C-alpha positions in Angstrom: 76.0 -7.2 252.7 77.0 -4.0 250.8 76.6 -5.7 247.4 74.4 -2.7 246.4 77.7 -0.7 246.2 78.9 -2.8 243.2 75.9 -1.7 241.1 76.4 2.0 241.8 77.9 4.4 239.3 80.8 6.6 240.3 78.4 9.5 240.8 76.1 7.5 243.0 79.0 6.3 245.1 80.3 9.8 245.5 76.8 10.9 246.6 76.6 8.0 249.1 80.0 8.9 250.5 79.0 12.6 250.9 75.7 11.6 252.6 77.5 9.2 255.0 80.2 11.8 255.8 77.6 14.4 256.5 75.9 12.1 258.9 79.2 11.2 260.6 80.1 14.8 261.0 76.7 15.7 262.4 77.1 12.9 265.0 80.7 13.9 265.7 79.8 17.6 266.2 77.2 16.8 268.9 78.0 18.2 272.3 76.7 18.5 275.8 73.6 16.5 276.5 73.2 15.7 272.8 75.9 13.1 273.2 73.6 10.7 275.1 70.8 10.0 272.7 69.5 6.9 270.8 70.6 7.4 267.1 68.1 5.8 264.7 68.5 8.5 262.1 72.2 7.5 261.8 71.4 3.8 261.5 68.7 4.5 259.0 71.4 5.4 256.5 72.3 1.8 256.1 70.6 0.1 253.2 69.4 -2.8 255.3 66.8 -2.0 258.0 67.2 -4.6 260.8 64.3 -3.5 262.9 66.4 -4.3 266.0 65.5 -2.6 269.2 68.2 -1.9 271.7 68.4 -3.7 275.0 67.8 -0.9 277.5 69.5 -1.4 280.9 67.5 -0.9 284.0 67.9 2.6 285.6 70.7 1.8 288.1 72.8 0.0 285.4 72.0 2.7 282.9 73.1 5.5 285.2 76.3 3.6 286.0 77.0 3.5 282.2 76.3 7.2 282.0 78.8 7.9 284.7 81.4 5.6 283.1 80.8 7.3 279.7 81.4 10.7 281.3 84.6 9.5 283.0 85.8 8.2 279.6 85.4 11.7 278.3 87.7 13.0 281.0 90.3 10.4 279.9 89.9 10.7 276.1 89.2 14.4 275.9 90.7 16.1 279.0 91.1 19.4 277.2 87.5 19.6 275.9 85.5 22.6 277.2 83.2 21.9 280.2 79.8 23.3 280.7 77.3 23.7 283.6 74.4 24.1 281.1 71.3 22.4 282.5 69.5 19.7 280.6 66.5 21.2 278.9 64.5 18.7 276.8 
């Protein structure tokens, strides 16, 4: 895994780093309801494509996970701004 990096020039490596940093920043800068989505565009940046599909929890378990995730934001980001913005797909 990652042996492709050894064949890249310095310029190619820098371009790869910039591409990955841009993707990480885009993911980091998500907010509100955008925090809750499946992220295949991020995973597609890896050179290997696994074709794996996520195991999706049934609704009750999924919603418990959503609640726990939201609680973790209270713990990890207690000073982050809050919003009452409705979800609008």
